[in-house]
DOMILO-150944 format. One record per residue (C-alpha): residue number from 0; residue in three letters; chain; x, y, z. Coordinates in nm, 2 decimals, padded with zeros to 4 digits. Layout:
BEGIN
> zalum; mivex; nulo; px; py; pz
> NUM; ALA; A; X; Y; Z;
...
***
This chain:
BEGIN
> zalum; mivex; nulo; px; py; pz
> 0; MET; A; 11.28; 09.47; 11.97;
> 1; HIS; A; 11.06; 09.59; 11.69;
> 2; ALA; A; 11.36; 09.73; 11.51;
> 3; THR; A; 11.54; 09.41; 11.53;
> 4; GLN; A; 11.24; 09.20; 11.41;
> 5; GLY; A; 11.20; 09.43; 11.12;
> 6; ARG; A; 11.57; 09.42; 11.03;
> 7; SER; A; 11.55; 09.03; 11.04;
> 8; ALA; A; 11.24; 09.03; 10.83;
> 9; GLY; A; 11.41; 09.26; 10.58;
> 10; LEU; A; 11.71; 09.04; 10.56;
> 11; GLY; A; 11.49; 08.73; 10.49;
> 12; ILE; A; 11.29; 08.92; 10.22;
> 13; ALA; A; 11.61; 09.04; 10.05;
> 14; LEU; A; 11.74; 08.68; 10.04;
> 15; VAL; A; 11.41; 08.57; 09.88;
> 16; SER; A; 11.46; 08.84; 09.62;
> 17; ALA; A; 11.83; 08.74; 09.54;
> 18; CYS; A; 11.71; 08.37; 09.51;
> 19; ALA; A; 11.43; 08.47; 09.28;
> 20; PHE; A; 11.65; 08.68; 09.05;
> 21; GLY; A; 11.93; 08.43; 09.06;
> 22; GLY; A; 11.70; 08.15; 08.93;
> 23; SER; A; 11.59; 08.34; 08.60;
> 24; GLY; A; 11.88; 08.22; 08.39;
> 25; VAL; A; 11.87; 07.86; 08.51;
> 26; ALA; A; 11.49; 07.84; 08.40;
> 27; ALA; A; 11.54; 08.03; 08.07;
> 28; LYS; A; 11.84; 07.85; 07.93;
> 29; PRO; A; 11.66; 07.51; 07.89;
> 30; LEU; A; 11.37; 07.70; 07.70;
> 31; ILE; A; 11.63; 07.86; 07.46;
> 32; GLU; A; 11.80; 07.52; 07.41;
> 33; ALA; A; 11.47; 07.37; 07.33;
> 34; GLY; A; 11.43; 07.60; 07.03;
> 35; LEU; A; 11.29; 07.93; 07.16;
> 36; ASP; A; 11.47; 08.23; 07.04;
> 37; PRO; A; 11.62; 08.42; 07.34;
> 38; LEU; A; 11.42; 08.74; 07.25;
> 39; HIS; A; 11.11; 08.54; 07.25;
> 40; VAL; A; 11.18; 08.42; 07.60;
> 41; VAL; A; 11.25; 08.78; 07.71;
> 42; TRP; A; 10.92; 08.89; 07.56;
> 43; LEU; A; 10.72; 08.61; 07.74;
> 44; ARG; A; 10.90; 08.70; 08.06;
> 45; VAL; A; 10.83; 09.07; 08.04;
> 46; ALA; A; 10.49; 09.06; 07.89;
> 47; GLY; A; 10.37; 08.80; 08.14;
> 48; ALA; A; 10.50; 09.01; 08.43;
> 49; ALA; A; 10.35; 09.32; 08.29;
> 50; LEU; A; 10.00; 09.16; 08.28;
> 51; VAL; A; 10.04; 09.05; 08.65;
> 52; MET; A; 10.14; 09.41; 08.74;
> 53; LEU; A; 09.86; 09.58; 08.55;
> 54; PRO; A; 09.66; 09.66; 08.86;
> 55; VAL; A; 09.97; 09.83; 09.02;
> 56; ALA; A; 10.02; 10.04; 08.70;
> 57; TRP; A; 09.65; 10.15; 08.71;
> 58; ARG; A; 09.69; 10.25; 09.07;
> 59; HIS; A; 09.99; 10.46; 08.98;
> 60; ARG; A; 09.87; 10.61; 08.65;
> 61; ASP; A; 09.96; 10.95; 08.75;
> 62; LEU; A; 10.32; 10.87; 08.69;
> 63; LEU; A; 10.25; 10.87; 08.31;
> 64; ARG; A; 10.20; 11.25; 08.36;
> 65; ARG; A; 10.46; 11.32; 08.62;
> 66; LYS; A; 10.75; 11.10; 08.52;
> 67; PRO; A; 10.72; 11.01; 08.15;
> 68; ALA; A; 11.10; 11.02; 08.08;
> 69; LEU; A; 11.18; 10.81; 08.38;
> 70; LEU; A; 10.93; 10.55; 08.28;
> 71; ALA; A; 11.04; 10.54; 07.93;
> 72; GLY; A; 11.42; 10.51; 08.02;
> 73; PHE; A; 11.33; 10.25; 08.28;
> 74; GLY; A; 11.14; 10.05; 08.03;
> 75; LEU; A; 11.40; 10.07; 07.75;
> 76; LEU; A; 11.72; 10.01; 07.96;
> 77; ALA; A; 11.63; 09.85; 08.29;
> 78; VAL; A; 11.37; 09.61; 08.15;
> 79; ALA; A; 11.41; 09.56; 07.77;
> 80; GLY; A; 11.78; 09.62; 07.73;
> 81; VAL; A; 11.90; 09.43; 08.04;
> 82; GLN; A; 11.67; 09.13; 07.98;
> 83; ALA; A; 11.72; 09.10; 07.61;
> 84; PHE; A; 12.11; 09.12; 07.63;
> 85; TYR; A; 12.13; 08.89; 07.93;
> 86; PHE; A; 11.91; 08.62; 07.78;
> 87; ALA; A; 12.09; 08.65; 07.45;
> 88; SER; A; 12.44; 08.61; 07.63;
> 89; ILE; A; 12.33; 08.30; 07.83;
> 90; SER; A; 12.24; 08.13; 07.50;
> 91; ARG; A; 12.62; 08.15; 07.42;
> 92; ILE; A; 12.80; 08.14; 07.75;
> 93; PRO; A; 12.74; 07.99; 08.11;
> 94; VAL; A; 12.47; 08.15; 08.32;
> 95; GLY; A; 12.72; 08.22; 08.60;
> 96; VAL; A; 12.97; 08.39; 08.37;
> 97; ALA; A; 12.70; 08.62; 08.20;
> 98; LEU; A; 12.57; 08.73; 08.55;
> 99; LEU; A; 12.92; 08.80; 08.69;
> 100; ILE; A; 12.99; 09.02; 08.39;
> 101; GLU; A; 12.67; 09.21; 08.46;
> 102; TYR; A; 12.81; 09.28; 08.81;
> 103; LEU; A; 13.07; 09.51; 08.64;
> 104; ALA; A; 12.78; 09.77; 08.63;
> 105; PRO; A; 12.85; 09.92; 08.96;
> 106; ALA; A; 13.21; 09.97; 08.85;
> 107; LEU; A; 13.10; 10.12; 08.52;
> 108; VAL; A; 12.87; 10.36; 08.71;
> 109; LEU; A; 13.19; 10.51; 08.86;
> 110; GLY; A; 13.29; 10.60; 08.50;
> 111; TRP; A; 12.96; 10.79; 08.47;
> 112; VAL; A; 13.02; 10.97; 08.80;
> 113; ARG; A; 13.38; 11.06; 08.73;
> 114; PHE; A; 13.36; 11.15; 08.36;
> 115; VAL; A; 13.01; 11.26; 08.29;
> 116; GLN; A; 12.90; 11.41; 08.63;
> 117; ARG; A; 13.26; 11.52; 08.70;
> 118; ARG; A; 13.25; 11.42; 09.06;
> 119; PRO; A; 13.55; 11.27; 09.24;
> 120; VAL; A; 13.55; 10.90; 09.34;
> 121; THR; A; 13.70; 10.75; 09.65;
> 122; ARG; A; 14.01; 10.54; 09.66;
> 123; ALA; A; 13.79; 10.25; 09.78;
> 124; ALA; A; 13.57; 10.29; 09.49;
> 125; ALA; A; 13.87; 10.27; 09.24;
> 126; LEU; A; 14.00; 09.97; 09.43;
> 127; GLY; A; 13.65; 09.82; 09.37;
> 128; VAL; A; 13.69; 09.87; 09.00;
> 129; VAL; A; 14.04; 09.71; 08.99;
> 130; LEU; A; 13.91; 09.41; 09.18;
> 131; ALA; A; 13.61; 09.36; 08.95;
> 132; ALA; A; 13.82; 09.39; 08.64;
> 133; GLY; A; 14.09; 09.14; 08.78;
> 134; GLY; A; 13.82; 08.90; 08.89;
> 135; LEU; A; 13.66; 08.90; 08.55;
> 136; ALA; A; 13.99; 08.83; 08.38;
> 137; CYS; A; 14.00; 08.51; 08.59;
> 138; VAL; A; 13.64; 08.43; 08.51;
> 139; VAL; A; 13.68; 08.45; 08.13;
> 140; GLN; A; 14.05; 08.30; 08.16;
> 141; VAL; A; 14.22; 08.57; 07.95;
> 142; TRP; A; 14.54; 08.38; 07.97;
> 143; SER; A; 14.39; 08.11; 07.76;
> 144; GLY; A; 14.28; 08.35; 07.49;
> 145; LEU; A; 13.92; 08.38; 07.61;
> 146; THR; A; 13.77; 08.04; 07.65;
> 147; PHE; A; 13.41; 08.16; 07.60;
> 148; ASP; A; 13.23; 08.29; 07.31;
> 149; LEU; A; 13.34; 08.65; 07.24;
> 150; VAL; A; 12.99; 08.75; 07.11;
> 151; GLY; A; 12.84; 08.60; 07.43;
> 152; LEU; A; 13.08; 08.80; 07.64;
> 153; LEU; A; 13.00; 09.13; 07.45;
> 154; LEU; A; 12.62; 09.06; 07.50;
> 155; ALA; A; 12.67; 09.03; 07.87;
> 156; LEU; A; 12.88; 09.35; 07.88;
> 157; ALA; A; 12.59; 09.52; 07.69;
> 158; ALA; A; 12.36; 09.40; 07.96;
> 159; ALA; A; 12.59; 09.55; 08.22;
> 160; CYS; A; 12.59; 09.89; 08.02;
> 161; CYS; A; 12.21; 09.89; 08.03;
> 162; GLN; A; 12.22; 09.83; 08.40;
> 163; VAL; A; 12.43; 10.15; 08.43;
> 164; GLY; A; 12.14; 10.35; 08.28;
> 165; TYR; A; 11.92; 10.17; 08.53;
> 166; PHE; A; 12.13; 10.29; 08.82;
> 167; VAL; A; 12.15; 10.64; 08.68;
> 168; LEU; A; 11.77; 10.66; 08.64;
> 169; SER; A; 11.71; 10.51; 08.98;
> 170; ASP; A; 11.92; 10.80; 09.13;
> 171; GLN; A; 11.68; 11.04; 08.96;
> 172; GLY; A; 11.37; 10.86; 09.08;
> 173; ALA; A; 11.25; 11.17; 09.28;
> 174; GLY; A; 11.22; 11.53; 09.22;
> 175; GLU; A; 11.04; 11.85; 09.31;
> 176; ASP; A; 10.71; 11.72; 09.19;
> 177; GLY; A; 10.71; 11.43; 09.43;
> 178; GLN; A; 10.86; 11.09; 09.48;
> 179; ALA; A; 10.81; 10.82; 09.20;
> 180; ASP; A; 10.68; 10.52; 09.38;
> 181; PRO; A; 10.91; 10.23; 09.28;
> 182; LEU; A; 10.64; 09.97; 09.24;
> 183; GLY; A; 10.47; 10.21; 08.99;
> 184; VAL; A; 10.79; 10.26; 08.80;
> 185; ILE; A; 10.85; 09.88; 08.79;
> 186; ALA; A; 10.50; 09.82; 08.66;
> 187; TYR; A; 10.52; 10.08; 08.39;
> 188; GLY; A; 10.88; 09.98; 08.31;
> 189; LEU; A; 10.75; 09.62; 08.24;
> 190; LEU; A; 10.46; 09.76; 08.03;
> 191; ILE; A; 10.69; 09.99; 07.81;
> 192; GLY; A; 10.95; 09.71; 07.79;
> 193; ALA; A; 10.69; 09.46; 07.67;
> 194; LEU; A; 10.57; 09.71; 07.40;
> 195; VAL; A; 10.93; 09.77; 07.28;
> 196; LEU; A; 11.01; 09.40; 07.28;
> 197; THR; A; 10.69; 09.32; 07.08;
> 198; VAL; A; 10.83; 09.53; 06.80;
> 199; VAL; A; 11.18; 09.37; 06.83;
> 200; ALA; A; 11.10; 09.02; 06.91;
> 201; ARG; A; 10.79; 08.98; 06.68;
> 202; PRO; A; 10.63; 08.70; 06.90;
> 203; TRP; A; 10.38; 08.63; 06.63;
> 204; GLY; A; 10.65; 08.43; 06.46;
> 205; MET; A; 10.73; 08.23; 06.77;
> 206; ASP; A; 10.69; 07.85; 06.77;
> 207; TRP; A; 10.40; 07.85; 07.04;
> 208; ALA; A; 10.39; 07.47; 07.03;
> 209; LEU; A; 10.72; 07.46; 07.21;
> 210; LEU; A; 10.55; 07.58; 07.52;
> 211; GLY; A; 10.33; 07.27; 07.53;
> 212; GLY; A; 10.63; 07.04; 07.53;
> 213; SER; A; 10.93; 06.99; 07.76;
> 214; ALA; A; 11.28; 07.12; 07.80;
> 215; ASP; A; 11.59; 06.93; 07.90;
> 216; MET; A; 11.74; 07.04; 08.23;
> 217; ASP; A; 12.08; 06.84; 08.25;
> 218; GLY; A; 11.90; 06.51; 08.15;
> 219; THR; A; 11.57; 06.58; 08.31;
> 220; ASP; A; 11.26; 06.67; 08.11;
> 221; VAL; A; 11.08; 06.97; 08.26;
> 222; PRO; A; 10.75; 07.10; 08.13;
> 223; ALA; A; 10.82; 07.42; 07.94;
> 224; TRP; A; 10.51; 07.60; 08.08;
> 225; LEU; A; 10.65; 07.53; 08.43;
> 226; LEU; A; 10.98; 07.70; 08.35;
> 227; LEU; A; 10.80; 07.99; 08.19;
> 228; GLY; A; 10.57; 08.03; 08.49;
> 229; TRP; A; 10.88; 08.03; 08.72;
> 230; ILE; A; 11.04; 08.30; 08.51;
> 231; VAL; A; 10.73; 08.53; 08.51;
> 232; LEU; A; 10.59; 08.49; 08.86;
> 233; ILE; A; 10.90; 08.41; 09.07;
> 234; ALA; A; 11.21; 08.55; 08.88;
> 235; THR; A; 11.03; 08.86; 08.77;
> 236; VAL; A; 10.72; 08.97; 08.97;
> 237; LEU; A; 10.82; 08.82; 09.31;
> 238; ALA; A; 11.18; 08.92; 09.26;
> 239; TYR; A; 11.10; 09.28; 09.19;
> 240; VAL; A; 10.84; 09.32; 09.47;
> 241; THR; A; 11.04; 09.16; 09.73;
> 242; GLY; A; 11.35; 09.36; 09.63;
> 243; VAL; A; 11.16; 09.69; 09.68;
> 244; VAL; A; 11.02; 09.57; 10.02;
> 245; SER; A; 11.36; 09.47; 10.14;
> 246; VAL; A; 11.53; 09.80; 10.06;
> 247; ARG; A; 11.25; 09.99; 10.25;
> 248; ARG; A; 11.33; 09.77; 10.56;
> 249; LEU; A; 11.70; 09.78; 10.53;
> 250; SER; A; 11.96; 10.04; 10.46;
> 251; PRO; A; 12.08; 10.04; 10.09;
> 252; GLN; A; 12.42; 09.92; 10.20;
> 253; VAL; A; 12.29; 09.61; 10.36;
> 254; ALA; A; 12.05; 09.54; 10.09;
> 255; GLY; A; 12.34; 09.57; 09.84;
> 256; VAL; A; 12.54; 09.31; 10.03;
> 257; VAL; A; 12.25; 09.06; 10.01;
> 258; ALA; A; 12.20; 09.14; 09.64;
> 259; CYS; A; 12.55; 09.02; 09.56;
> 260; LEU; A; 12.44; 08.68; 09.65;
> 261; GLU; A; 12.24; 08.68; 09.33;
> 262; ALA; A; 12.53; 08.59; 09.13;
> 263; VAL; A; 12.65; 08.33; 09.37;
> 264; ILE; A; 12.30; 08.17; 09.37;
> 265; ALA; A; 12.28; 08.17; 08.99;
> 266; THR; A; 12.62; 08.01; 08.97;
> 267; VAL; A; 12.54; 07.74; 09.22;
> 268; LEU; A; 12.20; 07.66; 09.06;
> 269; ALA; A; 12.35; 07.65; 08.71;
> 270; TRP; A; 12.62; 07.40; 08.85;
> 271; ILE; A; 12.34; 07.18; 09.02;
> 272; LEU; A; 12.06; 07.20; 08.76;
> 273; LEU; A; 12.24; 07.26; 08.43;
> 274; GLY; A; 12.58; 07.09; 08.50;
> 275; GLU; A; 12.77; 07.41; 08.41;
> 276; HIS; A; 13.09; 07.35; 08.61;
> 277; LEU; A; 13.35; 07.62; 08.67;
> 278; ALA; A; 13.71; 07.58; 08.72;
> 279; ALA; A; 13.87; 07.68; 09.06;
> 280; PRO; A; 14.03; 08.00; 08.91;
> 281; GLN; A; 13.69; 08.10; 08.77;
> 282; ILE; A; 13.52; 08.05; 09.11;
> 283; ILE; A; 13.79; 08.26; 09.28;
> 284; GLY; A; 13.76; 08.52; 09.01;
> 285; GLY; A; 13.38; 08.53; 09.05;
> 286; ALA; A; 13.42; 08.59; 09.42;
> 287; VAL; A; 13.67; 08.87; 09.35;
> 288; VAL; A; 13.42; 09.03; 09.10;
> 289; LEU; A; 13.15; 09.03; 09.37;
> 290; VAL; A; 13.37; 09.19; 09.63;
> 291; GLY; A; 13.49; 09.45; 09.38;
> 292; ALA; A; 13.14; 09.52; 09.27;
> 293; PHE; A; 13.01; 09.57; 09.62;
> 294; ILE; A; 13.30; 09.80; 09.72;
> 295; ALA; A; 13.25; 10.01; 09.41;
> 296; GLN; A; 12.87; 10.03; 09.46;
> 297; SER; A; 12.89; 10.12; 09.83;
> 298; SER; A; 13.17; 10.37; 09.78;
> 299; THR; A; 13.00; 10.56; 09.50;
> 300; PRO; A; 12.96; 10.92; 09.63;
> 301; LYS; A; 12.61; 11.07; 09.65;
> 302; PRO; A; 12.53; 11.41; 09.53;
> 303; PRO; A; 12.46; 11.65; 09.81;
> 304; ALA; A; 12.10; 11.66; 09.93;
> 305; ALA; A; 11.89; 11.98; 09.88;
> 306; GLY; A; 11.71; 11.91; 10.20;
> 307; PRO; A; 11.47; 11.67; 10.36;
> 308; VAL; A; 11.21; 11.52; 10.12;
> 309; ALA; A; 10.85; 11.49; 10.24;
> 310; GLY; A; 10.75; 11.12; 10.25;
> 311; SER; A; 11.10; 10.98; 10.24;
> 312; PRO; A; 11.18; 10.68; 10.45;
> 313; ALA; A; 11.38; 10.90; 10.70;
> 314; GLU; A; 11.43; 11.27; 10.74;
> 315; GLY; A; 11.77; 11.38; 10.60;
> 316; GLU; A; 11.84; 11.04; 10.43;
> 317; PRO; A; 11.75; 11.09; 10.06;
> 318; GLU; A; 11.98; 10.81; 09.96;
> 319; ALA; A; 11.72; 10.56; 10.11;
> 320; ARG; A; 11.46; 10.72; 09.89;
> 321; ASP; A; 11.67; 10.69; 09.58;
> 322; ALA; A; 11.77; 10.34; 09.65;
> 323; GLU; A; 11.42; 10.20; 09.65;
> 324; LEU; A; 11.42; 10.19; 09.28;
> 325; SER; A; 11.76; 10.02; 09.27;
> 326; SER; A; 11.63; 09.71; 09.43;
> 327; GLY; A; 11.46; 09.61; 09.11;
> 328; ARG; A; 11.76; 09.46; 08.92;
> 329; THR; A; 11.78; 09.25; 08.61;
> 330; ALA; A; 11.88; 09.06; 08.59;
> 331; PRO; A; 11.91; 09.03; 08.49;
***
């Protein structure tokens, strides 16, 4: 009974995380169209979330000594890289399309596994790559000569590549000197990402007066500060924390299925709130991308375990330990 209740609670928390992540682009795009530079929106998001997570960072300050390379890579790729490229892409292409392109990341991870780590991949994983690529071709309507902005598509692809680095780093989240607590890694990733983005975005040149005004959301004026608050508190802090908790309660495979709903939620919200309508072939293609991405992710072979790890969620299941970090997506 307790196991069933815990699983049901985990599914609910995972759904909350997917909804929170999926709403980031819908809240950010009106701010960008109101005049804020995409990099400034990213900086506000990451810096605000970093401030909220400061107590968590202080609690896990030993990570600075134990895992400096992991923290630096997480901050540069999983936070700064993914967020900057994703927000830049949605300034040029629809939110749903940008997020669907990001879901090529699990397929791209297979390239890392096969050609860098030189490990074999399963036929099911290869099928997932083919499905994801075919679905993406439908989303961008290649038969029409790419109906979307090419630069926007490349920016979204860059976000997917940064997410590959995130998955690779997540797989290395524990070692002989002990497990890297995922909440601590997320907190320091946000701090490092905020520092990097401060240099890149130069927020001192931002038009701060825009935050006191309103932004247009498909004909409705919404206070800019309300949209920013949603991005920081809901789409970043709540999304990351609930993602970690859900993976602890569920298996990585089940959490991965629920995570795929993020793209669906983002597309539906963009349709309802921003009026970004997609054609039937694009909707079908998006569904194929999600199916292919899930197959590719769930079929990626894991490296053989050296043995049980003390403090892991279950003896003999190191993949559950590694997957705790992979709940903190980006989503972009």
